[in-house]
N, C-alpha and C positions, 0 to 999 in steps of 0.2 A: 503493498499499500503506500501510496505517496504521501509524502509530509501535507501537502494541500488539501488533501482529502481526508485524512485523518483530523486537519485544523477543521474541518468545515464539517465533519461529523461532533467533532466537540463542540463548535460553536452552537450547531443547530439542538444541541441536548437529548435528541431522541434517542442515541444510543449509549452504553457504555464502553467508552474507548478504553478502558483499563485491558479488555480481554486481548487488544492489541499489542501488549507490552509484557515483556517476560520480566517480572518482576523479582525473579530470583536473581537477575543479574543486575538489577538497577542499584546505582549506588548514588550517593550524595556526597563527594568527597569533601566539599567547605563545612559541610555540618558535623565532621567528625571532631569529637572534644579533643582539645589540647591543655595540657596540664600547664599553669601559670603560677608561679610562686609570687605573692603580695605582701609585701610587710606595711602594715597599718597602724597607726596610735590606737591604743585598747579605747579612748573614747569613741573613734570612729568607728570601731567594730561593735561597740554598745548600741551606738545610735543605726546601724546597719540593722543589726539585730532586732530592735524595737521595731522597727520599720518593717522588716520582713514579717514578723509575728502580726504585725497590725494587717497585712495584706495576705497572709494565710501561706507565703510560701518561703523558701529556703533563703539563706544567705546568700548562696551561689545564685541560685535564680535571680536572686533581686540585681545584683552587680551585674549579670549578663544582661537581662533586661534593661537597665540605666545606661550599660556600655551601650548596648546596641541602640539606644533611643538617641543617644548622643555621638554616636558613628554613623548611622543610617541617612540622616539629613544631607549631611556633608557629602557622602558618597553620592547622593544622588544631585544635589548642587554641581559637584564635579563633573558628572557624566552631562550636564546640561550644555 
């Protein structure tokens, strides 16, 4: 199947296009986690923990979300 035909099927929304993909072989290389060591003052860790608790997420998730929110708009602006 050609890409334009697959795009058309997807856009029409009448058919599940996932049947045309081999999901066993699918990769998302830029989403593979990478460990990063970060030293922060205790007061900042405490504040992060308070906010993470308030939002019901882990400290790591909070930091990831906040960093992504900060970096993403700059990447979009640079691409334009």
